[in-house]
C-alpha positions in Angstrom: 17.2 52.3 -55.4 15.5 55.7 -54.5 12.1 55.0 -53.0 11.0 58.6 -52.8 11.8 60.2 -56.2 11.7 59.2 -59.8 14.4 61.0 -61.9 13.5 61.1 -65.6 16.1 61.0 -68.3 14.3 63.4 -70.6 15.0 66.6 -68.7 11.5 66.8 -67.2 11.1 67.5 -63.5 11.5 64.6 -61.0 8.3 63.3 -59.5 7.5 61.8 -56.1 6.7 58.1 -56.2 3.4 57.0 -54.8 4.3 53.3 -54.3 5.9 52.1 -51.1 6.5 48.5 -52.0 9.5 47.4 -54.1 11.0 44.1 -55.4 14.7 43.4 -56.1 16.1 40.2 -57.6 19.5 38.8 -56.7 21.7 35.8 -57.7 20.8 32.6 -56.0 24.1 32.5 -54.2 23.6 35.9 -52.6 23.3 35.6 -48.8 23.0 39.3 -47.8 22.4 42.8 -49.2 23.2 46.3 -48.1 20.4 48.8 -47.6 21.4 52.5 -47.2 18.4 54.4 -45.8 18.8 58.1 -46.1 16.3 60.4 -44.3 15.3 63.7 -45.9 15.9 65.6 -42.6 17.9 65.2 -39.5 16.4 63.9 -36.3 14.3 61.2 -38.1 14.5 57.6 -36.7 14.8 54.7 -39.0 14.3 51.0 -38.3 14.7 48.0 -40.7 12.7 45.0 -39.6 12.5 46.5 -36.2 16.2 47.1 -35.8 17.6 50.6 -35.5 19.4 51.9 -38.6 21.4 55.0 -39.2 20.6 57.5 -41.9 23.2 57.4 -44.8 25.0 54.3 -43.5 24.7 50.7 -44.8 22.5 48.2 -43.0 23.4 44.6 -43.7 20.3 42.5 -44.2 20.7 38.7 -44.3 18.6 36.8 -46.8 16.6 34.0 -45.2 15.6 32.0 -48.2 14.2 32.4 -51.7 12.4 35.5 -50.6 13.2 38.0 -47.8 11.1 41.0 -46.8 12.6 44.2 -45.3 10.2 46.7 -43.8 11.9 50.2 -43.6 10.1 52.5 -41.2 10.9 56.2 -40.9 9.6 58.4 -38.1 9.9 62.1 -38.2 11.5 64.2 -35.4 8.1 65.1 -34.1 7.5 61.4 -33.2 4.1 61.2 -34.9 4.6 61.4 -38.7 5.9 58.1 -40.1 6.0 56.1 -43.3 6.9 52.5 -44.1 8.5 51.0 -47.2 8.6 47.3 -48.0 11.5 45.8 -50.0 11.2 42.2 -51.1 14.4 40.5 -52.2 14.0 37.4 -54.4 16.7 34.9 -55.3 16.8 33.7 -58.9 16.1 30.1 -59.8 15.2 29.1 -56.3 13.0 26.0 -55.6 12.4 27.0 -52.0 8.9 27.9 -51.0 8.6 31.6 -50.2 8.4 32.2 -46.5 5.3 33.5 -44.7 4.9 37.2 -44.1 2.4 39.5 -42.6 0.8 42.2 -44.8 1.8 45.8 -44.2 0.5 48.7 -46.3 0.6 52.0 -44.6 0.1 53.9 -47.8 -3.4 52.6 -48.3 -5.3 54.7 -45.8 -8.8 53.3 -46.5 -7.7 49.8 -45.2 -8.2 48.6 -41.6 -4.5 47.5 -42.0 -4.8 43.9 -41.0 -2.7 41.8 -40.9 -0.1 44.1 -39.6 3.7 44.0 -39.0 4.8 42.7 -35.6 5.8 45.2 -32.9 4.5 46.7 -29.7 0.8 47.6 -29.3 -1.5 48.6 -26.5 -4.4 46.3 -27.4 -5.0 42.8 -28.8 -4.0 42.4 -32.5 -5.4 40.3 -35.3 -3.2 39.2 -38.1 -2.9 36.8 -41.0 0.0 35.0 -42.8 0.7 34.8 -46.5 3.1 33.0 -48.8 3.8 34.2 -52.4 4.2 30.6 -53.5 0.9 29.6 -55.0 -0.7 26.6 -53.3 1.7 26.7 -50.4 0.5 25.6 -47.0 1.4 27.6 -43.9 1.8 26.1 -40.4 2.3 28.3 -37.3 2.6 28.3 -33.5 2.0 31.1 -31.0 3.9 29.5 -28.1 7.4 29.9 -29.5 7.7 26.3 -30.5 9.0 25.0 -33.9 5.9 24.7 -36.2 7.7 21.9 -38.1 7.7 19.6 -35.1 5.4 21.0 -32.5 2.1 19.4 -31.5 0.6 22.8 -31.1 1.2 23.8 -34.7 -1.9 24.9 -36.7 -2.5 25.3 -40.4 -3.5 28.9 -41.4 -6.3 29.1 -43.9 -5.3 31.6 -46.7 -8.4 31.0 -48.8 -10.9 33.8 -49.4 -14.0 34.1 -51.4 -16.4 36.6 -53.1 -20.1 36.9 -53.0 -21.6 35.8 -56.4 -22.7 39.3 -57.1 -19.4 40.8 -56.1 -21.3 43.0 -53.5 -19.7 41.3 -50.5 -16.0 41.8 -51.5 -13.4 39.5 -50.2 -13.0 37.9 -46.8 -10.3 36.3 -44.7 -11.9 33.3 -43.1 -9.4 33.3 -40.2 -7.3 35.7 -38.3 -4.7 34.9 -35.6 -5.4 36.6 -32.3 -2.3 38.0 -30.6 -2.5 38.8 -26.9 -6.2 38.4 -26.0 -5.7 39.4 -22.4 -8.5 41.8 -21.7 -11.0 39.2 -20.5 -12.4 38.5 -17.0 -9.1 37.2 -15.7 -7.4 40.6 -16.2 -7.1 42.5 -13.0 -6.8 45.9 -14.7 -3.2 46.5 -13.8 -0.5 47.3 -16.3 0.4 44.1 -18.1 2.8 43.1 -20.8 2.3 40.0 -22.9 5.0 38.8 -25.3 3.9 36.4 -28.1 6.4 34.7 -30.5 4.6 33.6 -33.6 6.6 31.1 -35.7 5.6 29.9 -39.1 6.8 28.2 -42.3 5.4 27.4 -45.7 5.6 24.1 -47.6 4.5 22.7 -51.0 5.0 19.2 -52.5 8.0 19.1 -54.8 9.6 22.2 -53.3 12.0 22.9 -50.4 10.2 24.1 -47.3 10.7 27.8 -46.4 12.8 28.7 -43.4 10.9 29.2 -40.2 10.2 32.9 -39.6 9.5 34.5 -36.2 7.2 37.4 -35.6 7.5 39.0 -32.1 4.5 40.9 -30.7 4.4 42.7 -27.4 1.0 43.7 -26.1 1.8 46.4 -23.6 -1.5 47.1 -21.8 -2.0 50.2 -19.8 -3.6 50.1 -16.4 -7.3 50.7 -16.5 -6.8 53.6 -14.0 -4.4 55.7 -16.1 -4.1 57.9 -19.2 -1.2 58.5 -21.5 -0.7 61.3 -24.1 1.6 62.5 -26.9 1.9 66.0 -28.4 0.7 65.8 -32.0 0.7 69.4 -33.0 2.5 72.5 -31.7 2.3 75.3 -34.2 0.6 78.7 -35.0 -0.5 79.1 -31.4 -2.3 75.7 -31.3 -1.4 72.6 -29.4 -3.1 69.2 -29.9 -2.5 66.2 -27.7 -3.7 62.7 -28.3 -4.9 61.3 -25.0 -5.5 57.5 -24.7 -6.8 55.1 -22.1 -6.4 51.4 -21.6 -8.9 50.6 -24.4 -6.7 52.6 -26.8 -9.5 55.1 -27.2 -8.2 58.2 -28.8 -9.2 61.6 -27.3 -7.9 64.9 -28.6 -7.1 67.8 -26.4 -7.0 71.0 -28.5 -5.7 74.2 -26.9 -5.9 77.8 -28.3 -5.2 81.2 -26.8 -8.6 81.4 -25.1 -9.1 77.9 -23.8 -9.1 74.2 -24.6 -11.6 71.5 -25.7 -11.3 67.7 -25.2 -12.9 65.6 -27.9 -14.6 62.6 -26.1 -14.3 61.3 -22.6 -12.9 57.8 -23.0 -13.7 54.7 -20.9 -12.4 53.9 -17.5 -13.7 52.2 -14.4 -14.7 53.7 -11.1 -11.7 55.1 -9.2 -9.7 55.8 -12.3 -7.6 58.9 -12.5 -9.7 62.1 -13.1 -9.7 62.8 -16.8 -10.4 66.6 -16.3 -7.5 66.9 -13.9 -5.2 65.0 -16.2 -6.1 67.3 -19.1 -5.8 70.4 -16.9 -2.2 69.5 -16.0 -1.4 68.7 -19.6 -2.7 71.9 -21.1 -1.8 74.2 -18.2 -5.3 75.7 -18.0 -8.5 75.1 -16.1 -10.6 76.4 -19.0 -11.3 73.0 -20.6 -14.7 71.8 -21.8 -15.5 68.4 -23.3 -17.2 67.6 -26.7 -19.0 64.2 -26.9 -18.9 63.1 -30.5 -21.4 60.3 -29.9 -22.9 58.3 -27.0 -20.9 55.0 -26.9 -19.3 54.1 -23.6 -15.7 54.3 -24.9 -16.3 58.0 -25.6 -18.5 59.1 -22.7 -17.6 57.3 -19.5 -15.6 60.0 -17.8 -17.7 63.0 -18.7 -18.8 63.2 -15.1 -15.3 64.4 -14.2 -16.0 67.6 -16.3 -19.5 68.1 -14.8 -18.1 67.9 -11.3 -15.5 70.6 -12.3 -18.3 72.9 -13.5 -17.2 72.6 -17.1 -19.5 72.3 -20.1 -20.3 69.0 -21.8 -21.3 69.5 -25.5 -23.4 66.7 -27.1 -26.1 66.1 -29.8 -29.5 65.8 -28.0 -30.2 62.5 -29.7 -27.3 60.8 -27.9 -28.1 62.0 -24.4 -29.9 58.9 -23.2 -27.0 56.7 -24.3 -24.4 59.0 -22.6 -26.3 59.1 -19.3 -26.3 55.3 -19.3 -22.5 55.1 -19.3 -21.4 58.2 -17.5 -19.2 57.5 -14.5 -21.3 59.9 -12.3 -24.9 58.7 -12.0 -26.0 62.1 -10.6 -25.5 63.6 -14.0 -28.8 64.6 -15.7 -29.8 65.8 -19.1 -29.7 69.3 -17.8 -25.9 69.1 -17.4 -25.4 68.9 -21.1 -25.1 71.7 -23.6 -26.9 70.5 -26.8 -25.4 71.5 -30.1 -25.9 70.5 -33.8 -24.8 71.3 -37.3 -23.3 74.7 -37.7 -22.2 75.2 -34.1 -18.7 76.8 -33.9 -16.0 76.6 -31.2 -13.6 79.5 -31.0 -10.6 78.5 -28.8 -8.6 81.5 -29.8 -6.7 81.1 -33.0 -8.4 77.7 -33.4 -11.9 77.5 -34.9 -13.8 74.2 -35.0 -17.0 73.8 -37.0 -19.5 71.1 -36.0 -21.0 68.7 -38.5 -23.9 66.2 -37.9 -23.3 62.8 -39.5 -25.8 60.3 -38.1 -25.3 56.6 -38.7 -22.9 55.2 -36.2 -25.3 56.5 -33.6 -28.3 58.8 -34.1 -26.4 61.9 -32.8 -23.0 61.5 -34.3 -21.0 64.7 -34.8 -17.5 65.7 -36.1 -15.3 68.8 -35.8 -13.5 70.4 -38.8 -10.6 72.8 -38.3 -10.6 74.5 -41.7 -7.5 76.7 -41.1 -5.3 73.7 -40.1 -6.9 71.2 -42.4 -7.8 68.7 -39.7 -11.0 66.7 -39.3 -11.6 65.0 -35.9 -13.9 62.2 -37.0 -14.0 60.0 -33.9 -15.8 56.8 -35.0 -18.1 58.4 -37.6 -15.9 57.4 -40.6 -14.6 54.2 -39.1 -13.1 52.9 -35.9 -10.7 50.3 -37.0 -8.6 49.9 -33.8 -5.5 49.2 -35.9 -5.4 45.7 -37.3 -8.9 44.9 -36.2 -11.4 44.1 -39.0 -14.3 46.2 -38.1 -15.1 49.8 -38.9 -18.6 51.2 -38.4 -21.1 49.5 -36.1 -24.6 49.5 -37.4 -26.2 47.4 -34.7 -29.1 49.7 -34.0 -29.1 52.0 -37.0 -30.5 51.8 -40.5 -27.6 51.7 -43.0 -29.6 54.2 -45.2 -29.1 56.8 -42.5 -25.4 56.4 -42.7 -25.3 56.3 -46.5 -27.3 59.5 -46.7 -25.1 61.4 -44.2 -21.9 60.2 -45.8 -23.0 61.3 -49.3 -24.1 64.7 -47.9 -20.9 65.2 -46.0 -18.9 64.3 -49.1 -20.8 67.1 -51.0 -20.1 69.5 -48.2 -16.3 69.0 -48.0 -16.1 69.1 -51.8 -17.9 72.4 -51.8 -15.6 73.8 -49.1 -12.6 72.9 -51.2 -14.1 74.6 -54.3 -14.7 77.7 -52.1 -11.1 77.7 -51.0 -11.9 77.1 -47.3 -10.1 73.7 -47.1 -7.4 71.9 -49.0 -8.4 68.2 -49.4 -4.8 67.3 -50.6 -3.5 68.5 -47.2 -6.4 67.6 -45.0 -5.8 64.8 -42.4 -8.4 62.9 -40.4 -7.7 61.9 -36.8 -10.1 59.1 -35.7 -11.3 57.7 -32.4 -9.1 54.6 -32.3 -6.6 54.5 -35.1 -2.9 55.0 -34.7 -2.6 56.5 -38.2 -4.0 59.5 -40.0 -6.4 59.2 -42.9 -5.1 61.4 -45.8 -7.4 60.5 -48.7 -10.7 61.7 -47.2 -12.7 61.5 -50.4 -11.4 58.0 -51.2 -12.2 56.9 -47.7 -15.7 58.3 -48.0 -16.2 56.7 -51.4 -15.2 53.3 -49.9 -17.6 53.7 -47.0 -20.4 54.8 -49.3 -19.8 51.7 -51.5 -20.0 49.4 -48.6 -23.3 51.0 -47.4 -24.7 51.1 -50.9 -23.9 47.4 -51.3 -26.2 46.6 -48.4 -29.0 48.7 -49.8 -28.6 47.3 -53.3 -28.0 43.6 -52.6 -29.4 43.2 -49.1 -27.6 42.2 -45.9 -27.4 38.5 -46.7 -25.5 39.1 -49.8 -23.4 42.1 -48.9 -22.6 41.3 -45.3 -20.0 38.8 -44.1 -19.2 37.5 -40.7 -17.4 40.1 -38.6 -14.0 39.1 -37.1 -14.6 40.9 -33.8 -18.3 40.2 -33.8 -19.0 42.9 -31.2 -22.1 44.7 -30.0 -24.6 42.2 -31.3 -23.0 42.1 -34.8 -23.6 39.1 -37.0 -22.1 40.5 -40.2 -19.8 42.9 -41.9 -20.2 44.7 -45.3 -17.1 44.7 -47.5 -16.5 47.3 -50.2 -14.0 46.3 -52.9 -11.5 43.4 -52.8 -8.7 43.6 -50.2 -6.6 41.3 -52.2 -7.0 42.9 -55.7 -4.0 44.5 -57.5 -1.4 42.8 -55.3 -3.2 43.7 -52.0 -3.9 47.3 -52.7 -7.6 47.1 -53.3 -9.9 49.1 -51.1 -11.4 47.2 -48.2 -13.7 48.4 -45.5 -16.3 46.7 -43.4 -19.3 47.7 -41.3 -19.8 45.7 -38.1 -23.6 45.3 -37.9 -26.7 43.2 -37.5 -28.2 41.7 -40.6 -31.6 41.5 -38.9 -32.1 45.2 -38.4 -29.5 47.0 -40.6 -32.3 47.9 -43.0 -35.1 48.0 -40.5 -34.4 51.0 -38.4 -36.3 53.6 -40.4 -39.5 53.6 -42.4 -37.9 54.6 -45.7 -37.9 52.6 -48.9 -35.2 54.4 -50.7 -32.0 56.3 -50.0 -33.2 59.3 -51.9 -36.1 59.6 -49.4 -33.5 59.5 -46.6 -31.5 62.1 -48.4 -34.6 64.4 -48.5 -35.2 63.9 -44.8 -31.6 64.7 -43.7 -31.0 67.5 -46.3 -34.1 69.2 -45.1 -32.6 69.4 -41.6 -29.4 70.9 -43.0 -28.8 74.4 -41.6 -25.1 74.7 -41.0 -23.6 78.1 -41.8 -26.8 79.6 -43.2 -28.6 82.7 -42.0 -32.1 82.4 -40.5 -33.6 83.8 -43.7 -31.7 81.4 -45.9 -32.8 78.4 -43.7 -36.4 79.6 -44.0 -36.2 79.8 -47.8 -34.5 76.4 -47.9 -37.2 74.8 -45.7 -39.9 76.0 -48.1 -38.0 74.8 -51.2 -37.2 71.4 -49.7 -40.9 70.8 -48.9 -41.9 71.8 -52.4 -39.1 69.7 -53.8 -40.2 66.6 -51.8 -43.6 66.9 -53.5 -42.1 67.5 -56.9 -39.9 64.4 -56.7 -36.9 66.3 -57.9 -33.4 65.4 -56.5 -31.9 67.4 -53.8 -28.5 67.0 -55.3 -29.6 69.2 -58.3 -31.6 71.4 -56.0 -28.6 72.4 -53.8 -26.6 73.3 -56.9 -29.3 75.7 -57.9 -29.9 76.9 -54.3 -26.2 77.7 -53.8 -26.2 79.8 -57.0 -29.4 81.5 -55.9 -28.1 82.4 -52.4 
């Protein structure tokens, strides 16, 4: 079975397969199969169900019942690019209940990816169990005991529901928490927690499934340290991902002239100096810091850069929030360099364009590297924290602000592609918490827009569901699409927010009015004269009631 290419028989060119999940059927007496994984290039690492496998050589996989899943993961030589394939092997004519499994779909980039495959992680994981036998009951334990006999065994609730209007999407009523060790009893030192989750499925009139074991290791960093990995080293540019104990993703970008760190993480007093860490990593003192938004997990160590005499770039609207959380309480608003839409960083061979996208906070910003097709989105397009079911906090922000800015930003990147400035097929998005890259930016934006639009159209009580993490004063989550549609490939996104104020933060009655407000502020990449013309046109347009979508089409032609 070739999982990468489809070779037609009619002499047409072969095409790359888009699916990553496959099913094979074997005789009921078969007890094992051979899998021969063959990587396209040397230096790649391959694992099958967590075990190392060698490219081009047979791996013997034992069948564990009527249905056995094999997860084949390939990691490129650079250590960062990876892809997973799932092979499900079914035995014919079996009366055995299909064993529980965790859901893994790395090819669906708009999903928060829960539940996820077992493995080693830096933060608490949230996962669910499923059986393909309809009506089967799943029992599990997390203490390593046998769920068939243990007094600690629990039943996992697989049921889910939709809002009557369909606006709320689907919801898992329960997730299993793996390694919740970040509470008050954690002393902040490096800590490793191993959890063995065991489960089986049963149904009246059928043979119970075998007991399956999922091993998770939560390898928490010390609160005082940072870790990094080189993500990009090409064309005179280097990019490192720098993480802290909260798995906050910062990005250190180095060009020929200097370097810029995106966000300043979260660490307690006495933690290792973030500026000094980046200086050693990049081999230069010329490092400034860019604060994408004011939340504490992105601002805490900005004081390290102020003390070193470096610049701290921020949107003016998020300064009060950043000052609240900065690790140096002597920092004042005068220590910030305020920027907004249209600001450009030139690091020498690396040019980063700044975009305003309010919603997650009032002053949210993102950086786009057009030449290298990379968007550094921080939390502005979602902060899923791998396997955690929340995306975009809306605790103190009107969802219409977010909806408007998302729609406008989608228009902007589409226009950039039409102008030949970016290639959306190659563009990747590196976010503030996820371990993976978002490749389908437009699809991701459309899913977010749908979620926000659902809240506006149907109201928070209909379109918002209880958040799994329930952080930051949240009492709901907006779901777009059905996570379980089409065999588990349906788009799913949620917005962690407060139902009470998610539509109460701004005095606007319609999204179009919000669009007018934010589009009238748009000035990125225009000359002063163009901005003046636009300002006059926008004010006239607001009175005429015309739509700004049609206006900008005409305005671009005029300019």
